Structures are given as structure tokens and as C-alpha cells.
Phi, psi and omega in degrees: 000127181248129188242140178245128175237147182251188188270353200310307183283332182287341173282334187263333187236129168287310173227166176149163186301317184288315180293328176293320177302312181289328174301311181295316181299308184293315181300313184286325177294329181293342179269356178284136186300320187258023183236129176246139184249129167248115180242122172262112181272321182059203172279125186214167179243002189287149185259359188280343170068050183294330187292351177281353180294149185244321189288126174047041193232124177240097182265125169277084191301129179256210184225127175282128184235159178287160178279084179257123191311305186269336179295334181303324179294319179296315179300322183289323176299316178296317179303316182297314180295318180295315181295324177305318179291317179299316182298316184289334183261344186283148174260107182209163181253328183221139175251125180238091179298147184272355173201178183287145182226131176293334184260018186297333180298344179278351186241069184237022179288339177227163180303147181242130173249134180237137173257126176253124189263328183188181175240034184302312185291331177285319186274334182227051188299328183291346183268002181229130180293336186252021184303317182300314181296316182297315182295316178297316180294321180295316181299315178298316182295320179298317181294324183282324188300141175280328176212147182240129174264126172252148187270358176198162175295327179295318177295321176300314180299316179293322179297316179295317183292317187275323185247001177054043179278135177301137183299327182287355177269354189245137172235142178259125175229118183284150169287180174214175175268141175262002186269130179250156177306122186273157174279350178292125184263335179222156179297327182296327178293337179270000174114008176223149185240093181257121188280316187265163167303150185221152170266136185251136171235139185233132168102197183302153179233031174301167186304318183292342177285344168067028179299328182301328178295316178295316181300316180296314180296320180295310183300318185279337191231337192229002186292339179277349183246330187227155160273164173241116182252126179246125182249131175073190176077009182083162180295164179300139178278177185300318181293319178297316179297322178298316180294317181296316180294320180298328181275355183059039183238027183301330180275348184256338179254109196244134174250134180226148169236158176166189181276176180301329180300317178292315180299317178301318179295320179296316175302312188298328187254001182285151170296316174197163174251129180248129182236087190269013189304144176278339181202134174219143172284326176216283179111061181303323179304333176302313182287325177300313180298314180299318181297333182262008178073033180255126178298139185248131170242124188217157179288158188260035185242165174049231185276354189298311176299328178297321180277315187285329184057225179267008186268018177214152168277115182265143180223164178282115188286356175257006181240112176299321180298324179295319177292316179301318179297319182295315177296322179298324178300316179291325177299319188273341188230103175294328180293323177293321178297314179296323178296317178297321178298315180297312180295327179295316177301317181294318183293316183300327181292341179286345179246111181219152185292329179299317178294318179298319180293316179300316180291325178292319176299320177299321179294315178303311183297329185293342183249005177277000000 
């Protein structure tokens, strides 16, 4: 079986859940004896370095470029022209675009598999500058695809509700964590020196991610006991900085960026990881925290209970008091904290990339 993947998500993300998913998928499929990979990288900004793969791998090696605001449009025009040639000349059985494409209807000489990750742009369109483009591209891609992979039952339910997709066209394949127990024993060894116990937040802080609820709860209730460490998602914005300065907690509310080694250390050494999001298609950070033995406190909405199971303290994400109570439970009960860590290790093992690859291969074979 020969598979074709394109550059789409690797042009948009340096790091991130979707590009990590395709990195794991492509890398692991390339080690399968009867599977050949054709990857068109084009001009991209991604840091995962897929073209270095060797097994059963034919990379149309592209060029890693800086994130220059207006240059991206030029690179994408070149990518489209370049990919047209690659598509017409490549020997493949299935095309699996790595993101939604407005022009996907032009690429139907072979079966198309599409992965739908969430309905973020439909449900929170005002929070994304490109919502109109994503929604238009997604609708076209959904119509063209022969089969659609959803990353959770919740995303499948939303896809059916919003786009009226027949259920028999959809298969659910769960993500997994790529994070392994690190040899890093302290956060300082990974390059940061955090003095106090800390609450950890990971990733983007757009409005639907509900970071403001955590920030408010922390300032009012926990700043004398914990630091608040935020990893990734870009530096604090003007409004966040204003709130932090007003609270006189600039030294306690810390933003960090870095590689997986640092993130693993932060999970491993945190008092707890808080995931207050109002909506997720899946929620890989939940599994990352569990894999590193970090107690998880998470909102009780969308796909989060489906992924977390009983291995997290769930709270109402529109209630500050509910979050304060959940953190308070861990403060008061060491046994509850140990129980969450134990349940987290068990839960995380239920989601693994080997299973995801096997299920994805079954889907590919079903349309040949």
C-alpha cells in the first residue's frame, strides 16, 4: 500500500497537536513492511523533521522557512504548483491530506482519507482570524473524502450534527501521548529554576481555552502557596500582563517555551496540571500529564471526560468555585493525589500509537 501525504499542516504549525499526529502517523507507518510513504513537504515551518525518515519513505524534501507573515502566502502559492506536479507523477494508492483544502476536489484520481480533529472554528469562529477559510475548506474536504477519521466520539457527534455527515462515512481513531517518562528529575535540570510548588498550564490561551478562569482562581486563592507555570502558547498578551502586574505576581506567574524535555520535566514536577478548556476535539495534554505522573484537573465538557475517564478531577469550566474546590481537594488529600497519579498511568496506557496505526491501516485497506 502506497500512501501520499501533503504539506498542509506542516506549513501552518511549528509544533502542535495536528502536526504531531501526522508526524507519529507517518513515522510509524513508514516502518510497516507493506507500506510505502510519499511525503510532500514543500515550504514549511514545522520542527518535527519528517524528511529524515529512511524506511519505505519517499520524501519530496522541501525547505524549512521562518514564520514571516506575508511571505507565507508566496510560499503557499509555490507549494500548490509544486504539489500539483508531485500528485500527478507520484505512484500511490491513497491520498491523506494533512489539513483541509479548498482545492481537494481536484485530487480525486485515488481515494481520499480525511482526519477531522474538532469543530473549534465552527463553535468559536470569532476567536480565529482564518475561521471562514477553515470552514469553507473543511466543508469541501468533508464532501470529497471517501472516509473521515475523527479523533473522538465527541468530534464524530459534532461532525454529524454540524455537517450532516452520514455516520457510516466516519471512523473514530484516538490519539495517544508521545511523551515518555523522562530522566529529568527536576525542572531546574531542564533549564528553569522554579522555587515553589507550581500549578501547570500547557498550550494556547485563546478565550475558549478558558485560561482566564485559572488565572483568576490562582490569583485569588493559591498565589501564596503555588507558582503558576504556563508552557507554550506564545507570551502573555497585554491583558494578561495587565492582570498579572496588578496582582503583583509577576515573579510567580511564569511563562516558558521549550522542547519536549522541558515540558516532560514540568509535568513530572508539577503539583497538578489544570486543563480548563471549554472545548477540545481530543486533548493530548491530558495524556501527556498522565504519562508523566502528574495529577490532572480538567473541565467536564466536550471530549475531555471521554479521554480522561476517572483519571482526572473534573470541574465545571464556567464556575470558578468548582475549579477552586478541585484544586483544594488535592491540597488537602495526598491519598487523592496518589490515586489520580495511579489512575492516570492506567488510563494513558489505553491510548497508544500502535493501536492508532493499526486502526488507521484497517481504514485505508477498507477503501482500496
